C-alpha positions in Angstrom: 59.4 65.6 -18.1 55.7 66.0 -18.2 55.7 68.7 -15.6 57.9 70.8 -18.0 55.5 70.1 -20.9 52.6 71.2 -18.6 54.4 74.5 -17.7 55.1 75.1 -21.4 51.5 74.5 -22.3 50.4 77.0 -19.6 52.7 79.6 -21.1 51.2 79.0 -24.6 47.7 79.4 -23.2 48.7 82.6 -21.5 50.3 84.1 -24.6 47.3 83.1 -26.8 44.7 84.3 -24.3 46.4 87.6 -23.7 46.8 88.2 -27.5 43.1 87.4 -28.1 41.9 89.7 -25.3 44.2 92.5 -26.5 43.0 92.1 -30.1 39.4 92.2 -29.0 39.9 95.5 -27.1 42.1 97.2 -29.7 41.6 95.8 -33.2 44.7 97.4 -34.6 47.1 95.9 -32.0 47.9 92.4 -33.3 50.9 91.9 -31.2 52.8 88.6 -32.0 50.4 87.8 -34.8 51.2 91.1 -36.7 53.0 89.0 -39.3 50.0 86.6 -39.8 47.9 87.2 -42.9 44.2 87.7 -42.7 43.9 90.9 -40.7 41.8 91.0 -37.6 40.1 87.6 -38.2 43.3 85.8 -39.0 45.1 87.1 -36.0 42.2 86.3 -33.7 41.9 82.8 -35.1 45.7 82.3 -34.6 45.5 83.5 -31.0 42.5 81.2 -30.3 44.4 78.3 -32.0 47.3 78.9 -29.6 44.9 78.6 -26.7 43.4 75.4 -28.0 46.8 73.9 -28.6 48.0 74.9 -25.2 44.9 73.4 -23.5 45.2 70.2 -25.4 48.9 69.9 -24.6 48.2 70.6 -20.9 45.5 67.9 -20.8 47.9 65.3 -22.3 50.7 66.3 -20.0 48.5 66.2 -17.0 47.2 62.7 -17.9 50.7 61.3 -18.4 52.4 63.0 -15.5 53.0 60.7 -12.5 50.6 61.6 -9.7 52.9 60.3 -6.9 56.3 61.9 -6.2 59.2 59.9 -7.6 62.2 59.1 -5.5 
């Protein structure tokens, strides 16, 4: 179960990181955060929040995931 959570967290980090980089390069392209209020700043903070949530979730999943293979 925790491996699936870890994979989902990595996907969230990738989506948030890609959105933040895209927004920093092209300020008018807000991507998935186009609906989010606050313009450039709001979209950037939302993308960075996704990254922070993904990293935290990955850390928790990695800590709880069994280190030895189960039979």
